[in-house]
C-alpha positions as CSV (number, residue, x, y, z in Angstrom):
1,M,128.1,111.7,112.5
2,V,125.8,111.8,115.5
3,A,124.0,108.7,114.3
4,I,127.1,106.7,113.9
5,A,126.5,104.5,116.9
6,R,123.6,102.6,115.4
7,Y,125.1,101.7,112.0
8,F,126.7,98.4,111.1
9,W,130.3,99.5,110.6
10,L,132.8,97.3,109.0
11,G,135.6,96.3,111.3
12,L,136.5,93.6,113.7
13,V,135.9,94.5,117.4
14,G,134.3,97.8,116.6
15,S,136.6,99.5,114.1
16,L,134.8,101.9,111.7
17,T,133.8,100.7,108.2
18,L,131.4,102.9,106.4
19,A,132.4,105.6,104.0
20,I,132.7,108.9,106.0
21,T,132.9,112.5,104.9
22,L,136.3,114.0,104.9
23,G,137.3,117.2,103.1
24,G,134.4,117.0,100.7
25,G,135.3,113.5,99.5
26,W,134.1,110.0,100.6
27,L,136.6,107.6,102.0
28,A,135.9,103.9,102.3
29,G,138.2,101.7,104.4
30,G,140.7,104.5,104.6
31,A,141.3,104.7,100.8
32,T,139.9,107.2,98.3
33,A,137.0,105.4,96.5
34,A,137.4,105.2,92.7
35,R,134.4,105.8,90.5
36,A,132.8,102.5,89.7
37,E,132.2,101.6,86.1
38,G,130.2,98.5,87.0
39,D,129.4,96.6,90.1
40,S,130.2,93.0,90.3
41,S,128.3,92.4,93.5
42,R,125.1,92.4,91.5
43,G,126.6,90.5,88.6
44,K,127.9,87.0,88.1
45,S,130.8,87.6,90.6
46,G,128.2,88.4,93.2
47,I,124.5,87.5,93.4
48,D,123.9,87.2,89.6
49,A,120.9,89.6,89.7
50,Y,121.8,91.4,86.5
51,R,121.0,88.2,84.6
52,L,117.4,88.4,85.9
53,Q,117.1,92.1,84.7
54,A,118.1,91.1,81.2
55,P,116.1,89.2,78.5
56,P,114.3,86.9,78.6
57,Y,113.5,87.5,82.3
58,H,113.1,91.3,82.5
59,L,112.8,91.3,86.3
60,T,113.4,94.7,87.8
61,G,111.1,94.8,90.8
62,R,108.4,96.6,88.8
63,K,105.3,97.4,91.0
64,I,106.8,95.7,94.0
65,A,107.0,97.7,97.2
66,I,109.9,97.3,99.6
67,G,110.9,99.3,102.6
68,Q,113.9,100.8,104.5
69,V,114.2,101.9,108.1
70,E,117.3,103.6,109.4
71,I,118.4,106.4,111.6
72,G,118.4,108.8,108.7
73,R,116.8,108.6,105.2
74,P,117.8,109.0,101.6
75,A,117.4,112.3,99.8
76,K,114.3,112.5,97.6
77,F,114.5,114.3,94.3
78,G,112.1,117.3,94.3
79,L,111.9,117.4,98.1
80,D,115.5,117.7,99.3
81,K,118.3,120.0,98.0
82,A,120.8,117.2,98.7
83,A,119.4,115.2,95.9
84,G,120.5,117.9,93.4
85,N,119.7,116.9,89.9
86,S,120.2,113.2,90.6
87,Q,117.2,111.0,90.0
88,A,119.1,107.7,90.0
89,V,117.6,106.7,93.4
90,S,113.9,107.4,92.9
91,L,112.1,107.0,96.2
92,T,108.3,106.5,96.3
93,R,107.8,108.1,99.7
94,V,110.0,109.2,102.6
95,F,109.0,109.6,106.3
96,F,110.2,110.7,109.7
97,R,109.0,107.8,111.8
98,D,105.2,107.7,111.1
99,R,104.9,111.1,109.5
100,P,105.8,112.5,106.1
101,A,109.4,113.7,106.0
102,K,110.2,117.4,106.1
103,T,112.2,119.0,103.4
104,N,116.0,118.7,103.9
105,M,115.6,117.0,107.3
106,E,117.1,113.7,108.5
107,I,119.0,113.1,105.3
108,D,121.8,110.7,105.7
109,P,124.4,109.5,103.1
110,H,124.5,106.0,104.6
111,A,120.8,105.5,104.0
112,Q,121.3,106.8,100.4
113,N,124.1,104.3,99.9
114,V,121.9,101.5,101.1
115,A,118.9,102.5,99.0
116,S,121.1,102.7,95.9
117,V,122.0,99.0,96.3
118,M,118.3,98.2,96.0
119,I,116.9,100.7,93.4
120,S,119.7,102.7,91.7
121,T,119.2,103.2,88.0
122,D,122.7,104.6,87.5
123,K,124.5,102.6,84.8
124,G,127.7,102.5,86.8
125,A,126.0,101.2,90.0
126,R,122.7,99.8,89.0
127,G,120.6,98.4,91.9
128,V,119.3,94.9,92.3
129,A,115.7,96.0,91.7
130,P,115.9,99.4,90.0
131,N,112.1,99.6,89.3
132,A,110.9,98.6,92.8
133,R,108.9,101.1,94.9
134,L,111.0,102.0,97.9
135,Y,109.5,103.5,101.0
136,S,112.0,104.9,103.5
137,A,111.6,106.0,107.1
138,A,114.1,107.9,109.3
139,V,113.9,107.2,113.0
140,G,116.1,110.1,114.0
141,N,119.0,110.1,116.5
142,L,117.9,109.5,120.1
143,R,120.4,109.4,122.9
144,R,118.2,107.1,125.0
145,N,116.7,103.7,124.0
146,A,115.2,104.3,120.6
147,Q,113.5,100.9,120.1
148,P,109.9,102.1,120.5
149,E,110.4,104.7,117.8
150,E,112.2,102.2,115.6
151,C,109.3,99.8,115.9
152,L,106.8,102.5,115.1
153,S,108.8,103.4,112.0
154,A,109.0,99.8,110.9
155,Q,105.2,99.3,111.3
156,H,104.5,102.5,109.4
157,I,106.6,101.3,106.4
158,A,104.9,97.8,106.6
159,L,101.5,99.5,106.2
160,Q,102.5,101.5,103.1
161,N,101.4,100.6,99.5
162,G,98.0,99.5,100.9
163,G,99.7,97.2,103.4
164,D,101.5,95.4,100.6
165,V,105.2,95.8,101.3
166,R,107.1,92.6,100.6
167,A,110.4,93.2,102.4
168,I,111.9,95.8,104.8
169,N,115.7,96.4,105.0
170,F,117.3,97.1,108.3
171,S,120.9,98.3,107.8
172,F,121.1,99.6,111.4
173,G,120.6,98.3,114.9
174,E,120.5,99.0,118.6
175,S,123.1,98.5,121.2
176,L,122.5,96.2,124.2
177,A,124.1,99.0,126.3
178,Q,121.0,101.1,125.6
179,D,118.5,98.3,126.1
180,P,116.5,99.1,129.2
181,R,116.2,95.4,130.3
182,P,118.4,94.4,133.2
183,N,121.4,92.3,132.0
184,A,120.2,92.5,128.5
185,R,121.2,89.7,126.2
186,L,120.5,88.5,122.7
187,D,117.7,86.2,123.7
188,G,115.1,87.5,121.2
189,N,113.2,89.6,123.7
190,A,114.4,93.1,123.1
191,L,111.4,95.2,122.1
192,L,112.7,95.9,118.6
193,T,113.4,92.2,118.0
194,Q,109.9,91.2,119.2
195,C,108.5,94.0,117.0
196,V,110.3,92.5,114.0
197,D,109.0,89.0,114.7
198,W,105.4,90.3,115.3
199,S,105.4,92.5,112.2
200,A,106.8,89.8,110.0
201,R,103.9,87.5,110.9
202,V,101.1,90.1,111.1
203,H,102.1,92.2,108.1
204,N,103.5,89.4,106.0
205,V,106.8,91.1,105.3
206,V,110.4,89.7,105.2
207,Y,112.7,91.7,107.5
208,V,116.2,91.6,106.2
209,V,118.6,92.6,109.0
210,A,122.3,93.5,108.6
211,G,124.4,91.2,110.8
212,N,126.3,92.4,113.8
213,Q,130.0,93.1,113.3
214,G,132.4,92.6,116.2
215,K,132.7,93.5,119.9
216,G,131.0,96.8,120.8
217,G,128.6,96.5,117.9
218,I,124.8,97.0,117.6
219,P,123.3,93.5,117.6
220,I,119.6,94.2,118.2
221,P,117.5,92.9,116.3
222,T,120.0,90.3,114.8
223,D,118.5,87.9,117.3
224,N,115.2,87.8,115.4
225,Y,113.4,84.5,114.5
226,N,111.1,85.5,111.7
227,G,113.5,87.5,109.5
228,I,116.8,86.9,107.7
229,T,120.0,88.1,109.3
230,V,122.8,88.7,106.8
231,A,126.6,88.6,107.0
232,F,128.9,89.7,104.3
233,T,131.6,88.4,101.9
234,T,134.6,89.8,100.1
235,Q,136.1,88.8,96.8
236,T,138.6,86.0,96.4
237,E,139.8,84.9,93.0
238,G,137.3,87.2,91.3
239,L,134.2,86.0,93.2
240,F,132.4,87.1,96.3
241,A,133.0,83.9,98.2
242,Q,135.0,84.6,101.4
243,I,133.5,85.7,104.7
244,D,135.0,89.0,105.5
245,F,137.2,89.2,108.6
246,A,134.9,91.9,110.1
247,N,131.9,89.6,110.6
248,L,131.3,88.4,114.1
249,G,133.3,85.2,115.0
250,G,131.8,81.8,115.1
251,E,130.6,80.2,118.3
252,T,133.9,78.4,118.8
253,S,136.1,81.5,118.4
254,D,137.8,83.2,121.4
255,I,136.0,86.4,120.7
256,A,132.6,84.8,120.5
257,K,133.2,83.0,123.8
258,R,134.1,86.3,125.5
259,V,131.0,88.1,124.3
260,A,128.5,85.2,124.4
261,G,125.0,86.6,124.6
262,L,126.2,90.1,123.8
263,E,127.4,89.7,120.2
264,N,125.7,86.4,119.3
265,N,122.5,84.6,120.4
266,V,122.1,83.2,123.8
267,G,122.3,79.4,123.7
268,N,122.7,77.3,120.5
269,R,120.5,79.3,118.2
270,R,122.3,80.5,115.1
271,A,122.0,84.1,114.0
272,I,123.2,84.2,110.4
273,G,120.7,83.1,107.7
274,L,122.4,84.2,104.6
275,V,125.6,85.9,103.5
276,A,125.8,88.4,100.6
277,P,128.5,90.6,99.0
278,G,129.4,93.5,101.3
279,S,133.0,94.5,100.6
280,G,133.9,97.4,98.3
281,I,130.3,97.7,97.1
282,A,129.6,100.5,94.5
283,V,127.0,102.8,96.0
284,L,125.6,106.3,95.2
285,N,125.8,109.4,97.4
286,P,123.0,111.9,97.5
287,D,124.7,114.0,94.8
288,G,124.7,111.0,92.4
289,K,128.5,110.3,92.7
290,I,129.6,106.7,93.0
291,T,131.8,105.6,95.9
292,R,132.6,102.2,97.4
293,S,131.7,101.1,100.9
294,S,131.9,97.9,103.0
295,G,129.9,96.2,105.7
296,T,126.8,94.2,106.4
297,S,124.9,97.4,105.8
298,F,125.5,96.8,102.1
299,A,125.0,93.0,102.1
300,A,121.5,93.2,103.4
301,P,120.0,95.3,100.6
302,H,121.2,92.7,98.1
303,V,118.8,90.3,99.8
304,T,115.9,92.9,100.0
305,G,116.3,93.8,96.3
306,T,116.3,90.1,95.3
307,I,113.0,89.6,97.1
308,A,111.5,92.4,94.9
309,L,112.7,90.4,91.8
310,L,111.2,87.2,93.1
311,Q,107.9,88.8,94.0
312,E,107.6,90.4,90.6
313,F,108.1,86.9,89.1
314,G,105.6,85.4,91.4
315,D,103.0,88.1,90.7
316,R,103.3,87.4,86.9
317,H,102.3,83.8,87.6
318,L,99.4,84.9,89.7
319,Q,98.2,87.2,86.9
320,K,98.4,84.3,84.4
321,H,96.7,81.9,86.9
322,S,99.6,79.5,86.4
323,P,99.2,75.9,87.6
324,N,101.0,75.0,90.9
325,W,100.9,78.6,91.9
326,S,99.0,80.5,94.6
327,L,99.0,83.6,96.8
328,A,101.3,81.6,99.0
329,S,104.2,82.8,96.8
330,R,103.7,86.2,98.6
331,R,104.2,84.6,102.0
332,Q,107.3,85.8,103.9
333,E,107.9,82.2,105.1
334,V,108.1,81.1,101.4
335,M,110.6,83.8,100.6
336,R,112.8,82.8,103.5
337,A,112.7,79.2,102.6
338,V,113.4,79.9,98.9
339,L,116.3,82.2,99.6
340,L,118.0,80.0,102.1
341,N,117.5,76.8,100.1
342,S,118.9,78.2,96.9
343,A,122.1,79.7,98.5
344,D,125.5,78.8,97.2
345,K,127.6,76.5,99.3
346,I,129.9,74.2,97.2
347,R,130.7,74.8,93.6
348,D,129.2,72.3,91.2
349,Q,131.7,70.3,89.0
350,G,129.5,70.5,85.9
351,D,127.6,67.3,86.5
352,G,124.8,68.9,88.4
353,L,125.3,66.7,91.5
354,R,125.9,69.8,93.7
355,L,122.7,71.4,92.4
356,G,124.4,73.7,90.0
357,M,125.9,75.9,92.7
358,T,128.3,78.5,91.3
359,R,131.0,78.9,94.0
360,T,132.5,77.3,97.1
361,L,131.9,79.6,100.0
362,L,134.7,80.0,102.5
363,A,134.6,80.9,106.2
364,R,137.3,83.2,107.5
365,N,139.6,80.2,108.2
366,R,138.8,79.0,104.7
367,R,136.8,76.0,105.7
368,T,133.8,75.1,103.6
369,W,130.2,74.3,104.5
370,L,131.0,70.6,104.2
371,E,133.5,71.0,107.0
372,S,131.0,72.8,109.3
373,D,129.1,71.4,112.3
374,A,125.9,72.2,110.5
375,Y,126.8,69.6,107.9
376,R,127.7,67.0,110.5
377,D,125.2,67.6,113.3
378,R,121.5,67.1,112.8
379,S,120.7,69.5,115.6
380,I,122.4,72.4,113.9
381,P,120.7,73.7,110.8
382,L,122.9,76.7,109.9
383,D,126.6,77.5,110.0
384,A,127.7,80.1,112.5
385,E,129.5,82.2,109.8
386,L,128.1,81.0,106.5
387,G,124.4,80.5,107.5
388,A,122.8,78.5,104.7
389,G,125.2,79.9,102.2
390,Q,125.6,83.0,99.9
391,L,122.6,84.6,98.3
392,N,122.3,83.7,94.6
393,A,119.4,85.7,93.0
394,F,119.3,83.5,89.8
395,R,119.2,80.3,91.8
396,A,116.5,81.7,94.0
397,Y,114.5,82.4,90.8
398,Q,115.0,78.8,89.8
399,Q,113.9,77.6,93.2
400,L,110.8,79.7,93.1
401,Q,110.1,78.8,89.5
402,G,109.7,75.1,90.6
403,G,106.2,76.1,91.8
404,Q,104.1,75.1,94.8
405,W,103.3,71.4,95.3
406,S,101.0,69.5,97.6
407,P,102.0,66.4,99.6
408,D,98.9,64.8,98.2
409,Q,100.8,63.8,95.1
410,P,104.4,63.1,94.2
411,V,106.4,66.3,93.9
412,P,109.1,67.2,91.3
413,A,112.8,67.6,91.8
414,I,112.6,71.3,92.7
415,G,109.7,73.0,94.4
416,W,108.2,74.6,97.5
417,D,105.0,74.6,99.5
418,Y,103.2,76.5,102.2
419,R,101.0,74.4,104.4
420,Q,100.3,73.6,108.1
421,V,100.7,70.8,110.6
422,A,98.9,70.2,113.9
423,V,99.5,68.3,117.1
424,S,97.6,65.0,117.2
425,D,95.3,65.9,120.1
426,S,94.0,69.0,118.3
427,L,92.8,67.2,115.2
428,G,89.1,66.5,116.0
429,N,87.3,67.3,112.9
430,N,90.4,69.0,111.6
431,T,92.1,66.9,108.9
432,T,95.5,68.7,109.3
433,P,98.0,65.9,110.2
434,I,100.8,65.9,112.7
435,F,103.3,65.4,109.7
436,Q,103.4,65.9,106.0
437,D,105.3,63.6,103.6
438,Y,106.6,65.0,100.3
439,R,107.3,62.0,98.1
440,L,109.7,62.8,95.2
441,A,108.3,61.7,91.9
442,N,111.6,60.4,90.5
443,P,114.4,58.4,92.0
444,L,117.3,60.5,93.2
445,K,120.8,60.0,91.7
446,A,123.5,58.5,93.8
447,G,126.2,61.0,94.8
448,S,123.9,64.0,94.3
449,F,122.9,66.4,97.1
450,V,119.5,67.2,98.5
451,A,118.9,70.7,99.9
452,A,115.7,71.3,101.9
453,T,114.7,74.1,104.1
454,L,111.8,74.4,106.5
455,V,110.8,77.7,108.1
456,W,108.0,78.9,110.4
457,N,107.3,81.8,112.8
458,R,107.9,82.4,116.5
459,Q,104.6,83.6,117.9
460,V,104.9,87.1,119.2
461,D,101.7,89.0,120.0
462,L,101.1,92.7,120.6
463,N,99.9,93.8,124.0
464,D,97.5,96.1,122.4
465,T,96.3,98.2,125.4
466,N,94.2,100.6,123.3
467,H,92.8,97.8,121.0
468,N,93.5,99.7,117.8
469,G,95.3,96.8,116.2
470,Q,98.6,98.7,115.9
471,Y,101.7,99.2,117.9
472,D,101.7,102.5,119.8
473,L,104.5,104.1,121.8
474,G,104.3,102.7,125.4
475,E,102.9,99.3,124.3
476,S,104.8,96.0,124.5
477,F,104.8,92.5,123.1
478,I,104.2,89.0,124.4
479,D,106.5,86.2,123.5
480,R,104.4,83.1,123.1
481,G,107.4,81.0,122.1
482,L,108.4,78.8,119.2
483,N,106.7,75.5,118.3
484,N,109.2,72.8,117.4
485,L,109.1,71.4,113.8
486,D,111.6,68.9,112.4
487,L,112.6,67.9,108.9
488,Y,113.6,64.4,107.8
489,L,115.0,62.8,104.6
490,M,113.7,59.2,104.3
491,R,113.4,56.4,101.9
492,V,109.9,56.5,100.4
493,E,108.9,53.1,101.8
494,D,110.0,53.9,105.4
495,T,107.5,55.1,108.0
496,D,109.7,55.2,111.1
497,I,111.8,58.4,111.4
498,A,114.4,56.3,113.3
499,R,115.3,54.9,109.9
500,S,115.8,58.3,108.3
501,L,118.9,59.0,106.3
502,W,119.4,62.5,107.7
503,S,117.4,65.1,109.4
504,S,117.4,68.7,110.8
505,N,116.0,68.7,114.3
506,S,117.1,71.8,116.2
507,T,115.1,72.4,119.3
508,V,115.8,76.2,119.3
509,D,115.7,77.5,115.7
510,S,112.8,78.6,113.6
511,T,114.6,77.1,110.6
512,E,115.5,73.6,109.7
513,H,118.0,73.0,106.9
514,L,119.6,69.9,105.5
515,F,122.2,69.4,102.8
516,F,122.9,65.7,102.3
517,R,124.6,63.5,99.7
518,I,122.4,60.7,98.5
519,P,124.2,57.3,99.1
520,T,122.3,55.2,96.6
521,T,119.9,55.8,93.7
522,G,116.4,55.3,94.9
523,R,113.1,56.8,95.8
524,Y,113.0,59.3,98.7
525,K,110.7,61.7,100.6
526,L,110.9,64.6,102.9
527,R,108.9,64.6,106.1
528,V,107.8,67.7,108.0
529,I,106.8,66.7,111.6
530,Y,105.2,68.8,114.4
531,R,107.5,67.7,117.3
532,Q,106.4,69.8,120.2
533,Q,103.6,72.4,120.9
534,V,104.5,75.6,122.7
535,N,101.7,77.9,121.5
536,D,99.1,77.2,118.9
537,A,98.0,73.7,118.0
538,V,98.1,74.4,114.2
539,Q,101.5,75.6,112.8
540,P,101.9,77.1,109.3
541,Y,105.2,76.5,107.6
542,A,107.1,76.9,104.3
543,L,109.2,74.2,102.7
544,A,111.6,74.4,99.8
545,W,113.6,71.5,98.2
546,W,116.1,71.0,95.5
547,T,117.2,67.5,94.3
548,V,118.8,65.8,91.4
549,P,116.6,63.1,89.7
550,Q,118.1,60.0,88.2
551,N,116.6,60.7,84.7
């Protein structure tokens, strides 16, 4: 219980949420947890990952390395007595910060629960990616600011598997009360937040961060730019489709106003990228027994496990030298764009006009994404509570399956790309343009929706005082800021963005996202434009799109 302060506990304004030990049994939400005979959060009621594990897909995360950093670590069979005879959560390696873990030390049931959502092979609570290679590091409980040690641990995990770890799960966080900065706020500049953004770019890894939960929570590093921060849903009418009351309130709520800059980001930048199931999730304890727990801690590993499935699928294409495929499928920006763009918002009526989405996602007051400011306002890409929508592993597979397409030729209805744009005065002999146009090959159907997501990185550099290329305790980071890119939906014949049908043009976010209903059947294009230079003249980006052609 000494590490409780840094876990993401379910409960509005700080009430406890995770299962806790009491009298030898595990309690979740104050009620004795029943043994799960199946877990709908990974099935059709949740993220639909089990469909990808089954024929004809057979995606289980095989040979894909993912990571986990928490205060404690899961028990490893053969190393720790706590693992007993249970091998359902098979860890590849475990560490204490940047050193091998010691037998029976730093073991934590919470970390075991989280790991099981990703890699459990138990039939009653099978993980999202049961054959993925999971590397887990325990930071240990520190009574002072622990961000340097947390950064060191994250870096160590990112360097495992020959430096090829595709995603790292953070189901923990740091309190602003322990941040050493004067008047600390969620402005992206806590050391751990800067570390996440630096490592995401340098190590090419997706950081999946459990979202903050209520006043008195542990929000660092939910204010990251280069990862995905995850909120959680509960079931309604048999589907995970309702934002749980315990998630942090939206920017317009009274609670959010009282804790502005403490529990949500400073200014207009939105924190939540995705939501995922997190209420009553079947998880495994170190002894192999199933319990149920709730909170963003258990939503985040659904996303991390899904990345393992997508990466396995991508690597298959690389091995086959498939057309319209490249190593860009491994880019963390591509994963972020694919996951956000394929998320569920509004249930399709069977005509495909809503992109085949499987559910209507509801905010806590039961409003939908179509009633959000993100839908109405071009300067707001993501909803404060719903983000881009709920994770759907199967739709993410479909999005990635669309393949990589160049703006040099018309592109299909579904696809993605990884490319770069440059400011005009930097061109010289560089042929990189200030904008890229993606012309859709077929006319789009009137009444159908277009979903498009653009992501890029904030530039955070390491102040590498000993010049060894790695973060060391005592070192710091340099925030070089965020270049400003915008995304436009235009008729194919138009050249002036003033004539665009819709756009996403936030000045503060590292994500642009639009979801727009096509008014008339016709030819359209997406334009990525470099609006304002803050750091480097050339800016890499990832773009994903999903449309409905007329034919």
